[in-house]
C-alpha positions in Angstrom: -37.5 1.0 -20.7 -35.5 4.2 -21.4 -34.7 4.6 -17.7 -33.6 0.9 -17.6 -31.1 1.6 -20.4 -29.7 4.5 -18.4 -29.5 2.4 -15.2 -27.7 -0.4 -17.2 -25.2 2.2 -18.5 -24.7 3.6 -15.0 -24.2 0.1 -13.6 -21.7 -0.7 -16.3 -19.8 2.5 -15.6 -19.8 1.6 -11.8 -18.4 -1.8 -12.6 -15.7 -0.2 -14.8 -14.9 2.2 -12.0 -14.4 -0.6 -9.5 -12.2 -2.4 -12.0 -10.2 0.8 -12.6 -9.8 1.4 -8.9 -8.6 -2.2 -8.2 -6.2 -2.0 -11.2 -5.0 1.4 -10.1 -4.3 0.3 -6.5 -2.6 -2.9 -7.7 -0.4 -1.0 -10.2 0.5 1.8 -7.8 1.3 -0.8 -5.0 3.4 -2.7 -7.6 5.3 0.4 -8.6 5.7 1.5 -5.1 7.0 -1.9 -4.1 9.4 -1.9 -7.1 10.9 1.5 -6.4 11.0 0.9 -2.6 12.7 -2.5 -3.2 15.3 -0.8 -5.5 16.0 1.9 -2.9 16.0 -0.7 -0.1 18.6 -2.8 -2.1 20.8 0.3 -2.5 20.5 1.2 1.2 21.2 -2.4 2.1 24.4 -2.3 0.1 25.4 0.9 1.9 24.5 -0.6 5.3 26.5 -3.7 4.6 29.5 -1.6 3.6 29.1 0.4 6.8 28.9 -2.8 8.9 32.1 -4.0 7.3 33.7 -0.7 8.3 32.5 -1.1 11.9 34.0 -4.6 11.9 37.3 -3.3 10.5 37.5 -0.5 13.0 36.6 -2.8 15.8 39.4 -5.2 14.9 42.0 -2.4 14.3 41.2 -0.7 17.7 41.5 -4.0 19.6 44.7 -5.0 17.9 46.3 -1.5 18.4 45.6 -1.3 22.1 46.3 -5.0 22.7 49.7 -4.9 21.1 50.7 -1.6 22.7 50.1 -3.4 26.0 52.3 -6.3 24.7 55.4 -4.1 25.2 54.5 -3.9 28.9 54.3 -7.7 29.1 57.7 -7.9 27.4 59.3 -5.6 30.0 57.8 -7.7 32.9 58.9 -10.9 31.2 62.5 -9.7 30.8 62.8 -8.3 34.4 59.9 -8.7 36.7 61.7 -6.9 39.6 62.6 -3.9 37.4 59.0 -3.7 36.1 57.6 -3.9 39.7 60.0 -1.2 41.0 59.3 1.1 38.1 55.7 0.3 37.6 54.2 3.8 37.6 56.6 5.1 34.9 56.3 2.1 32.7 52.5 1.9 32.9 52.1 5.6 32.4 54.0 5.4 29.1 51.6 2.7 27.9 48.5 4.7 28.7 49.8 7.7 26.9 49.7 5.9 23.6 46.6 3.7 24.0 43.2 5.0 23.2 40.9 2.8 25.2 43.1 1.3 27.9 41.4 2.2 31.2 44.0 0.7 33.6 46.7 -2.0 33.7 47.4 -4.4 36.5 50.3 -6.6 37.5 49.4 -9.9 39.2 52.3 -12.1 40.4 51.0 -15.6 41.2 47.6 -14.4 39.9 47.0 -11.9 42.7 46.9 -8.2 41.7 49.6 -6.2 43.4 50.0 -3.2 41.2 47.4 -1.1 39.3 47.8 2.0 37.2 46.3 4.5 37.6 45.6 3.7 41.2 43.0 6.4 41.6 39.5 4.8 41.1 41.0 1.3 40.9 41.9 0.8 44.6 39.4 -2.0 44.8 41.4 -4.1 42.4 44.5 -4.2 44.7 44.8 -7.7 46.3 42.2 -9.3 44.0 42.9 -13.0 43.7 41.8 -14.5 40.4 41.4 -17.9 42.1 38.3 -16.4 43.9 36.6 -15.6 40.6 36.3 -18.7 38.4 35.1 -16.9 35.3 38.2 -14.7 35.3 40.5 -17.5 36.5 39.5 -19.6 33.4 40.9 -17.1 31.0 44.0 -16.5 33.1 44.7 -20.2 33.0 43.9 -20.3 29.3 46.5 -17.6 28.6 49.0 -19.6 30.7 48.2 -22.8 28.8 48.3 -21.2 25.3 51.2 -18.9 26.2 49.4 -16.2 24.3 47.4 -13.1 25.0 43.7 -13.8 25.6 40.8 -11.3 25.3 38.4 -11.7 28.1 35.0 -10.1 28.5 33.1 -8.0 28.3 32.7 -8.4 32.1 31.9 -6.5 35.2 35.0 -5.1 36.8 35.9 -5.3 40.5 36.5 -1.5 40.5 33.2 -0.9 38.7 32.1 -0.6 35.1 32.4 -3.0 32.2 35.6 -3.8 30.4 37.5 -6.0 27.9 40.7 -7.5 29.5 43.7 -8.5 27.6 45.5 -11.1 29.7 49.2 -11.7 29.1 50.9 -14.8 30.7 54.3 -14.0 32.2 57.0 -16.7 32.5 60.3 -16.1 34.5 62.2 -18.6 32.3 61.4 -17.1 28.9 61.7 -18.5 26.2 61.4 -21.9 27.8 58.2 -20.8 29.5 58.0 -23.6 32.1 58.0 -21.4 35.2 54.8 -19.4 35.4 55.3 -16.0 37.2 51.8 -14.4 36.9 49.9 -12.2 34.6 49.6 -8.7 33.2 46.0 -7.5 32.7 45.2 -4.6 30.4 41.6 -3.3 30.9 40.0 -1.6 27.9 36.8 0.6 28.3 34.2 -1.5 26.6 31.4 1.1 26.5 33.7 3.8 25.2 35.1 1.4 22.5 31.5 0.6 21.3 30.7 4.3 21.1 33.8 5.1 19.1 33.4 2.4 16.5 29.8 3.5 15.9 28.0 0.3 16.9 25.7 1.9 19.4 24.2 4.5 17.1 24.4 2.5 13.9 21.5 3.3 11.5 19.8 0.8 9.3 20.4 -2.5 11.1 20.2 -4.2 14.5 23.6 -5.6 15.6 24.5 -8.3 18.0 27.9 -9.6 19.1 28.7 -13.1 20.5 31.8 -14.9 21.7 32.2 -18.4 20.3 35.9 -18.5 21.3 37.6 -21.3 23.3 37.4 -19.2 26.4 33.8 -20.3 26.9 32.2 -23.7 26.5 29.1 -22.2 24.8 28.5 -19.2 22.6 27.6 -16.1 24.5 25.8 -13.1 23.1 27.1 -10.1 25.0 25.7 -7.3 22.8 22.3 -7.0 21.2 19.4 -9.5 20.9 20.4 -13.2 20.5 17.5 -13.6 18.0 19.5 -11.6 15.5 21.7 -14.6 15.0 18.7 -16.6 13.8 18.9 -16.0 10.1 20.9 -12.7 10.1 21.2 -10.6 6.9 24.9 -10.1 7.5 27.3 -12.2 9.5 31.0 -11.2 10.0 33.9 -12.7 12.0 35.6 -10.1 14.2 39.2 -11.2 14.5 40.9 -11.0 17.9 44.6 -11.3 18.7 43.8 -14.9 19.7 40.5 -16.1 18.5 37.4 -14.4 17.1 34.0 -13.0 17.8 30.9 -13.0 15.5 29.0 -9.9 14.5 25.5 -10.4 13.1 23.1 -7.8 11.8 19.5 -7.7 10.6 18.4 -4.9 8.4 16.0 -2.4 9.9 15.1 -0.1 7.0 11.3 0.2 7.3 11.6 3.4 9.4 14.4 5.0 7.4 13.3 8.4 6.2 14.8 7.8 2.7 12.7 4.6 2.2 9.6 6.3 3.5 10.1 9.3 1.3 10.4 7.0 -1.8 7.1 5.2 -0.9 5.3 8.5 -0.2 6.5 10.1 -3.5 5.6 7.1 -5.6 2.2 6.8 -3.9 1.5 10.5 -4.3 2.3 10.7 -8.0 0.6 7.3 -8.6 -2.7 8.2 -7.0 -2.6 11.7 -8.5 -2.3 10.2 -12.0 -4.9 7.7 -11.2 -7.3 10.4 -9.9 -6.6 12.5 -13.0 -7.3 9.5 -15.3 -10.4 8.6 -13.5 -11.6 12.2 -13.7 -11.0 12.2 -17.4 -12.8 8.9 -17.7 -15.7 10.2 -15.7 -16.0 13.4 -17.7 -15.9 11.4 -20.9 -18.6 9.1 -19.6 -20.7 12.0 -18.5 -20.3 13.7 -21.8 -21.1 10.4 -23.6 -24.2 9.9 -21.4 -25.3 13.5 -22.2 -24.7 13.1 -25.9 -26.2 9.6 -26.0 -29.2 10.7 -24.0 -29.7 13.7 -26.3 -29.5 11.5 -29.4 -32.1 9.1 -27.9 -34.2 11.7 -26.1 -36.8 14.2 -27.0 -35.8 17.5 -25.6 -39.4 18.9 -25.2 -41.2 16.0 -23.6 -38.2 14.2 -22.0 -39.4 11.0 -23.6 -37.3 8.5 -25.7 -37.4 9.6 -29.3 -37.8 7.9 -32.7 -34.2 6.7 -32.8 -34.5 5.1 -29.5 -37.8 3.3 -30.3 -36.5 2.0 -33.6 -33.4 0.6 -31.9 -35.5 -1.0 -29.2 -37.9 -2.6 -31.7 -35.0 -3.9 -33.9 -33.4 -5.4 -30.8 -36.6 -7.1 -29.6 -37.6 -8.4 -33.0 -34.4 -10.2 -33.7 -35.1 -13.9 -34.5 -35.3 -15.9 -31.3 -36.4 -19.3 -30.0 -38.4 -17.5 -27.3 -39.7 -14.2 -28.7 -41.2 -11.8 -26.3 -44.6 -10.6 -27.4 -45.7 -7.0 -27.2 -48.4 -4.6 -28.5 -47.5 -1.4 -30.3 -49.7 1.6 -30.0 -49.6 4.5 -32.5 -51.1 7.6 -30.9 -51.8 10.9 -32.8 -53.2 14.1 -31.4 -56.4 15.3 -33.1 -56.6 19.1 -33.9 -53.0 19.7 -32.9 -52.4 22.0 -35.9 -55.4 24.1 -34.9 -54.0 24.5 -31.3 -50.8 25.8 -32.7 -52.6 28.1 -35.2 -55.1 29.6 -32.7 -53.2 29.5 -29.4 -49.6 29.5 -30.5 -46.7 27.1 -30.6 -46.1 27.5 -26.9 -49.6 26.1 -26.2 -48.9 23.3 -28.6 -45.6 22.5 -26.8 -47.4 22.5 -23.4 -50.0 20.2 -24.8 -47.4 17.7 -26.0 -45.7 17.7 -22.6 -49.1 17.3 -20.9 -49.9 14.3 -23.1 -46.4 12.7 -22.6 -46.8 13.0 -18.8 -50.3 11.4 -18.8 -49.2 8.6 -21.1 -46.3 7.7 -18.8 -48.7 7.5 -15.9 -50.9 5.0 -17.7 -48.3 2.3 -18.5 -45.9 0.1 -16.5 -42.2 0.7 -15.9 -41.5 -2.2 -18.3 -43.4 -0.4 -21.1 -42.0 2.4 -23.3 -43.5 5.7 -24.3 -41.8 7.6 -27.1 -42.4 10.7 -29.0 -42.1 9.5 -32.6 -42.3 12.9 -34.2 -44.5 16.0 -34.3 -47.8 15.1 -32.5 -47.3 11.3 -32.9 -46.5 9.0 -29.9 -45.6 5.3 -29.9 -46.2 3.1 -26.9 -44.8 -0.4 -26.6 -46.6 -2.7 -24.1 -44.4 -5.6 -23.1 -45.9 -9.1 -22.9 -49.3 -7.9 -24.0 -50.7 -10.1 -26.8 -54.5 -9.9 -26.6 -57.0 -7.2 -27.9 -58.7 -7.2 -24.5 -55.5 -6.2 -22.6 -54.7 -3.5 -25.2 -58.2 -2.1 -25.0 -57.9 -1.8 -21.2 -54.8 0.3 -21.6 -56.3 2.4 -24.3 -59.4 3.0 -22.2 -57.1 4.1 -19.3 -55.2 6.5 -21.6 -58.4 8.1 -22.9 -59.8 8.5 -19.4 -56.6 10.0 -18.1 -56.4 12.6 -20.8 -60.1 13.4 -20.9 -60.1 13.8 -17.1 -57.1 16.2 -17.1 -57.9 19.3 -19.1 -54.9 21.5 -19.9 -55.4 25.1 -18.8 -53.7 27.7 -21.0 -54.4 31.2 -19.9 -58.2 31.6 -20.0 -58.5 28.6 -22.4 -59.1 25.0 -21.6 -57.5 22.5 -24.0 -59.2 19.1 -24.1 -56.8 16.6 -25.7 -58.2 14.2 -28.3 -56.4 11.1 -29.4 -56.5 8.7 -32.3 -55.0 5.4 -31.3 -54.2 2.4 -33.5 -52.3 -0.7 -32.5 -50.8 -4.0 -33.7 -49.2 -7.0 -32.1 -45.8 -8.8 -32.3 -45.6 -12.4 -31.2 -42.6 -13.6 -33.2 -44.2 -13.6 -36.6 -42.1 -13.0 -39.8 -42.1 -9.3 -40.1 -39.9 -6.2 -39.6 -40.1 -2.9 -37.8 -41.2 -0.9 -40.8 -44.1 -3.3 -41.4 -45.1 -3.4 -37.8 -45.1 0.4 -37.5 -47.1 0.7 -40.8 -49.7 -1.7 -39.4 -50.1 0.5 -36.2 -50.1 3.6 -38.3 -52.9 2.3 -40.6 -55.0 1.3 -37.6 -54.5 4.8 -36.1 -55.6 6.5 -39.4 -58.7 4.3 -39.4 -59.5 5.8 -36.0 -58.7 9.3 -37.1 -61.0 9.0 -40.0 -63.9 8.6 -37.5 -62.9 11.8 -35.6 -65.1 14.9 -36.0 -63.2 18.1 -35.4 -64.6 20.6 -32.9 -65.8 24.0 -33.9 -63.2 25.8 -31.8 -60.5 25.0 -29.3 
C-alpha cells in the first residue's frame, strides 16, 4: 500500500509535468508569435516604404529620359531635313544627358533610316515597323493619340531588351494632319531595373504588368503573375502616357532579423521553462523525500505509525460500501533481552529481519508497518474471516521460525505474539480498533514462556 501511494504521487507528478510542458510550449509559441508578428509588422512597414521608393524612382527615371528625348522629337518636328542632316550631332547631345537611353532612331514613313550610335545597332537600319505587328501597333497608337507612347519591354532587332519611347512626327505641326514618321528612343530595360533596385529587392517578391491601352490584355512582363493574385502591396507606376502596375507579396520568413527574433524568444522562453521545471522537480523530489521520511521508518524501510494511522482513518470513513480488512498487532517476544545481551545492533538487525519476512508473507495490497519499538501492524485488505487470518498468521510464524537470524556465533530465533481484529464497516474508530488488536496480542503474549537464554 505504501508503494502504491508513492506510485500515485509519481503518476500525479508525471501528469503535472505533461501539463507544464504543454503549457510551456503553448506560452512560448504564443510569445514567439507575438514578438515575431510585431517585428514582421515593423519590417512590412519598412518594406512597403521601400517599395514606394522603388516606384517613385522608376517613375522619375522614365519621365526624365523620356522628356529629354522629347527635345529631339521637337527638333525633328520643326525641321525634319535639318534633323536628318545633323543627326549625329543632335542625337549625341541627347545621349550625353540621358542616363538609360541606349540608342535613338529616326524612322520617316515608319522605316528606320538613322540610328545613333550606329556601332552595335547596324541591324536596326532599314527596319520597317510594318513587318513587326507588335511594334507597329504602338507606332500607330502614338500617331493616333499624337503623344509619346512607352512600348515594351521587348526584344530589340539589334539584340537585348529595351523600353521604347515612340514620338509621332507631323510635318504640319500644330495641325498634325500630315504624318511624317516616328522617333524611337530605346532605354536599357535591364540596366534600368538594376538601378532602381527592383532586381535585388529584399523582403518582397515583385511583379510588373502592363494594363495600358497599348495591349488588349494585361501582360505581366516582370516577376510571377501569381503575385497579382491577392498582393500585399499594389502600386500604379505612372508613365508619360498611361500606367503600369507594380504588385508585391511580402517574403519575410527567411529574413535574418525575423529569424533572430524567433530564435531569441524561443531560447529565453525554453531556458526559463527548463529552469522552472528544474525548480519544480527539485521541490517535488525534496517533498517526496521529506514526505517519505515522515511516513517511513528509517531502520526497516516500512511505513511508520503516522502512515498507518492516516491509512486507517481514510479507509474507516463512513461509506455505503465499506472495504473490510483484518488488523494484526505483532510484538516481538524477548526483544529487550536481545538488546541487553547481544547489543542494540543485534536488535536492529532482528527488526529488519522480521520486517523483511513479514513483507514476504502478505500481498501487495496489504500493508506492513512498524508501529513503534518492536511492534508491527499488518493490515490485510478484504479479509473478514478468522480462518483467512489464521492462514496468514500461520504463514508468518512458519516464515520467521524457518529463517533464523545469524548474529556472529549466535542464532536468534524470532518469537512473535500476534493479536488481531476485524473491520467490516461497524461503528468504531481507529483508536478502538487498534486497542482491540492490542488486547488480543497481549492475551497471546501472556501465554508466552521466555527462553532461558538467547
